[in-house]
C-alpha positions as MATLAB code, in Angstrom:
seq = 'XXXXXXXXXXXXXXXXXXXXXXXXXXXXXXXXXXXXXXXXXXXXXXXXXXXXXXXXXXXXXXXXXXXXXXXXXXXXXXXXXXXXXXXXXXXXXXXXXXXXXXXXXXXXXXXXXXXXXXXXXXXXXXXXXXXXXXXXXXXXXXXXXXXXXXXXXXXXXXXXXXXXXXXXXXXXXXXXXXXXXXXXXXXXXXXXXXXXXXXXXXXXXXXXXXXXXXXXXXXXXXXXXXXXXXXXXXXXXXXXXXXXXXXXXXXXXXXXXXXXXXXXXXXXXXXXXXXXXXXXXXXXXXX';
ca = [
      -7.216  -11.065   49.538;
      -6.273  -11.631   45.917;
      -5.542  -15.211   44.635;
      -2.263  -15.450   43.362;
      -3.883  -17.258   40.388;
      -5.302  -13.864   39.594;
      -2.108  -11.930   40.001;
      -0.151  -11.224   37.039;
       3.486  -10.226   37.855;
       5.224   -7.458   35.466;
       9.062   -7.044   35.633;
      10.347   -4.261   33.657;
      13.684   -5.124   32.628;
      17.115   -3.632   30.832;
      20.253   -5.469   30.667;
      19.642   -7.517   34.052;
      20.821  -10.728   32.595;
      22.663  -11.672   35.550;
      19.446  -11.296   37.935;
      16.491  -11.778   36.076;
      16.538  -15.483   35.978;
      16.693  -15.808   39.636;
      14.025  -13.466   40.150;
      11.811  -15.273   37.898;
      12.526  -18.578   39.665;
      12.070  -17.432   43.113;
       8.827  -15.921   42.205;
       7.462  -19.153   40.442;
       8.169  -21.066   43.478;
       6.798  -18.471   45.944;
       3.110  -19.120   44.536;
       1.106  -20.121   41.617;
       0.914  -16.767   40.148;
      -1.213  -16.353   37.002;
       1.781  -15.145   34.876;
       5.205  -13.680   35.045;
       5.430  -11.257   32.400;
       9.119   -9.738   31.621;
       9.069   -6.559   29.450;
      12.594   -6.622   27.957;
      13.139   -2.828   27.199;
      15.698   -2.753   24.637;
      18.440   -4.817   26.334;
      21.547   -5.637   24.651;
      22.582   -8.462   26.841;
      20.830  -12.149   27.289;
      17.884  -10.651   29.307;
      14.867  -11.910   27.395;
      16.781  -15.438   26.759;
      17.497  -15.587   30.903;
      14.019  -14.553   31.606;
      12.236  -17.111   28.995;
      14.466  -20.160   30.158;
      13.270  -19.394   33.525;
       9.781  -19.662   32.654;
       8.637  -16.008   32.137;
       6.383  -14.641   28.994;
       8.886  -12.440   27.481;
       7.611   -9.063   25.461;
      10.466   -7.212   24.062;
      10.687   -3.650   23.005;
      12.788   -3.159   19.969;
      14.698   -0.189   21.421;
      14.848    1.192   24.877;
      11.884    3.430   25.794;
      12.229    3.672   29.610;
      11.328    1.983   32.714;
       7.666    3.655   32.647;
       6.972    2.724   28.887;
       8.147   -0.936   29.919;
       5.481   -0.900   32.951;
       2.864    0.358   30.891;
       3.364   -2.517   28.214;
       3.177   -4.900   31.128;
      -0.357   -3.329   32.164;
      -1.625   -3.447   28.521;
      -0.623   -7.410   28.034;
      -1.313   -8.668   31.503;
      -4.210  -10.965   31.954;
      -4.924  -11.274   35.585;
      -7.459   -9.078   37.661;
      -4.564   -7.803   39.790;
      -1.014   -6.986   39.079;
       2.184   -7.036   40.722;
       5.108   -4.834   39.692;
       8.566   -5.814   40.803;
      12.096   -4.674   39.903;
      14.274   -6.948   37.782;
      17.568   -6.162   39.739;
      16.992   -8.532   42.657;
      16.629   -5.863   45.416;
      13.056   -7.036   46.334;
      12.647  -10.172   48.102;
      10.095  -12.521   46.023;
       8.613  -13.544   49.444;
       7.469  -10.332   49.865;
       5.122  -10.274   46.843;
       2.828  -12.387   48.985;
       2.688   -9.717   51.782;
       1.554   -7.417   49.186;
      -0.975   -9.517   47.269;
      -2.707  -10.409   50.537;
      -3.525   -6.818   51.097;
      -5.282   -6.291   47.473;
      -9.274   -6.564   47.699;
      -9.159   -4.305   50.776;
      -6.909   -2.123   49.168;
      -6.737   -0.972   45.469;
      -2.869   -0.029   45.733;
      -0.402   -1.596   48.015;
       2.968   -0.144   47.876;
       6.425   -1.801   49.357;
       7.583    1.014   51.575;
      11.318    0.599   51.936;
      13.066    1.160   55.031;
      15.299    4.191   54.781;
      18.396    2.604   55.966;
      18.099    0.022   53.312;
      17.796    2.369   50.328;
      20.855    3.132   48.211;
      23.174    6.122   48.614;
      22.676    9.270   51.085;
      21.708   11.556   47.905;
      19.240    9.004   46.937;
      17.536    8.935   50.332;
      17.688   12.714   50.526;
      16.085   12.967   47.306;
      13.231   10.459   48.144;
      12.766   12.254   51.682;
      12.177   15.105   49.638;
       9.934   13.671   47.218;
       8.006   12.027   50.305;
       7.495   15.176   52.030;
       6.036   17.124   49.053;
       3.734   14.218   48.247;
       2.656   14.110   51.928;
       1.916   17.750   51.774;
       0.092   17.725   48.495;
      -2.106   14.738   49.516;
      -2.456   15.487   53.075;
      -1.592   11.989   54.252;
       1.664   10.413   55.252;
       3.535    8.697   52.372;
       6.631    6.946   53.532;
       8.039    5.818   50.172;
       6.667    7.655   47.191;
       9.323    6.120   44.587;
       9.138    2.384   45.218;
       8.518    0.467   42.260;
       7.469   -2.719   44.248;
       3.716   -2.619   44.312;
       0.370   -4.342   43.684;
      -2.992   -2.867   42.257;
      -6.016   -3.634   40.667;
      -5.149   -3.948   36.873;
      -8.408   -1.946   36.001;
      -7.524    0.927   38.227;
      -3.959    0.795   36.884;
      -5.455    0.881   33.225;
      -7.675    3.944   34.106;
      -4.557    6.035   34.604;
      -2.245    4.674   32.115;
      -2.479    7.766   29.960;
      -0.963    9.821   33.055;
       2.198    7.592   33.328;
       5.436    8.796   31.760;
       7.874    6.954   30.096;
      10.487    7.370   32.412;
      11.399    6.774   36.176;
       8.464    8.455   37.783;
       5.825    5.961   36.890;
       5.533    4.794   40.693;
       5.164    8.583   41.889;
       2.369    9.282   39.276;
       0.346    6.141   40.214;
       0.613    6.779   44.096;
      -0.741   10.224   43.618;
      -3.115    9.376   40.890;
      -4.770    6.805   43.202;
      -4.591    8.795   46.152;
      -6.207   11.845   44.319;
      -9.041    9.595   42.691;
     -10.097    8.350   46.349;
      -8.956    4.742   45.854;
      -7.893    2.739   49.132;
      -4.022    2.975   49.144;
      -1.768    1.353   51.881;
       1.956    1.294   52.536;
       3.474   -2.375   53.536;
       7.070   -2.210   55.300;
       9.549   -3.992   53.533;
      13.492   -4.186   53.626;
      15.173   -3.660   50.137;
      18.109   -5.969   49.369;
      21.516   -4.946   47.601;
      20.665   -4.861   44.068;
      22.900   -6.846   41.271;
      24.596   -4.536   38.968;
      24.585   -0.772   38.956;
      21.677    1.467   39.187;
      20.728    3.283   35.842;
      19.827    6.352   37.705;
      22.593    8.861   37.681;
      22.475   11.731   40.445;
      24.037   14.422   37.972;
      22.321   13.240   34.608;
      19.054   12.687   36.389;
      18.909   15.253   39.032;
      17.021   17.742   36.554;
      14.803   15.115   35.502;
      13.693   14.745   39.262;
      13.369   18.356   39.610;
      10.860   18.311   36.802;
       9.143   15.449   38.384;
       8.810   17.866   41.472;
       6.937   20.462   39.179;
       5.126   18.042   37.703;
       3.686   16.963   40.595;
       2.663   20.045   41.742;
       1.043   21.053   38.614;
      -0.864   17.671   38.096;
      -2.073   16.726   41.365;
      -2.563   19.711   43.797;
      -1.947   22.991   42.264;
      -3.696   25.124   44.662;
      -1.779   23.677   47.660;
       1.257   25.426   46.094;
      -0.114   28.614   44.541;
      -2.439   29.564   47.344;
       0.545   29.927   49.918;
       2.595   31.728   47.427;
      -0.487   34.064   46.501;
      -1.277   34.683   50.199;
       2.468   35.467   51.119;
       2.882   37.694   48.391;
      -0.270   39.665   49.012;
       0.623   40.060   52.619;
       3.842   41.529   51.835;
       2.313   43.992   49.332;
      -0.596   45.049   51.668;
       1.928   45.476   54.761;
       4.471   47.428   52.621;
       1.712   49.529   50.799;
       0.248   50.162   54.203;
       3.280   51.242   55.949;
       4.330   53.646   53.143;
       0.749   55.194   53.295;
       1.056   55.810   57.260;
       4.690   57.019   56.952;
       4.770   58.852   53.610;
       1.156   59.297   52.386;
       1.561   57.362   49.457;
       1.369   53.540   48.107;
       4.309   52.474   45.985;
       3.951   50.894   42.766;
       5.847   47.932   44.249;
       3.058   47.503   46.661;
       0.620   47.386   43.896;
       2.346   45.163   41.733;
       2.776   42.551   44.402;
      -0.898   42.805   45.233;
      -1.655   42.097   41.754;
       0.762   39.392   41.177;
      -0.932   37.705   44.211;
      -4.071   37.877   42.599;
      -2.993   36.402   39.290;
      -1.260   33.784   40.923;
      -4.446   32.783   42.917;
      -6.720   32.975   40.120;
      -4.194   30.605   38.006;
      -4.153   28.191   40.902;
      -8.089   27.939   40.915;
      -7.795   27.346   37.112;
      -5.040   24.745   37.451;
      -6.885   23.244   40.254;
     -10.098   22.752   38.278;
      -7.969   21.227   35.163;
      -6.421   18.894   37.606;
      -9.804   17.700   39.255;
     -10.958   16.744   35.696;
      -8.131   14.072   35.425;
      -9.335   12.331   38.699;
     -13.156   11.507   38.443;
     -12.882    7.799   39.194;
     -13.901    4.893   36.839;
     -15.028    6.209   33.499;
     -18.553    4.903   32.312;
];
């Protein structure tokens, strides 16, 4: 169990002046944390002032870099042995912070898994369900909430993977899969998300293509062979059956069959190389 005095809280925030003060104050009443660190990601409102008044240590970006960039800034400046990341919009109950940190020590990463009914829109729930299914397939274990930004972890473990973290909204996805791929102990703590203050900064039409790219990144970065191998196997089977049928029926093997088999071999070899490259990224703590 992590002592709250050894836990740094990082809150990435951008234009959250209506919620940030209450979030910081409620967190400070919950436990004697080592520090509450708010990273103001280029806000154009009074977010930094409200956070400072509430008692947080504030680090400001001169311009908006993205949620992931704010998280990375918090990781670099945190002084605690453990780190808790929580959203600034008030959707996560500060009382749940203790629930997550009490699992640290036994686990290296504790993720607040939101109940599906408490997540935002139906489109958002559908997208998250797709990401959860893909991540579960790639890792071979059940992942109930891949995209939750409410999580606690060992600070040194997070710094180990900081070079992999993007500047956008896929930081939770990347950290979850990186910890699992590296063999760290990861668990999910059920929580209920509350209605957020203000409006979400994620737009389905604008960010849909970005999340599609996240899917591609997940595949190629973490377990490429689990995608390349089925594609190769199916293509090889189709080519072999097509060629065998033509050989028996017409006494010849068509060019299409040969191309399918060659394509299957190429995909398999590319998958092998990609798997080896991915494995080099997750060798555990560096000496």
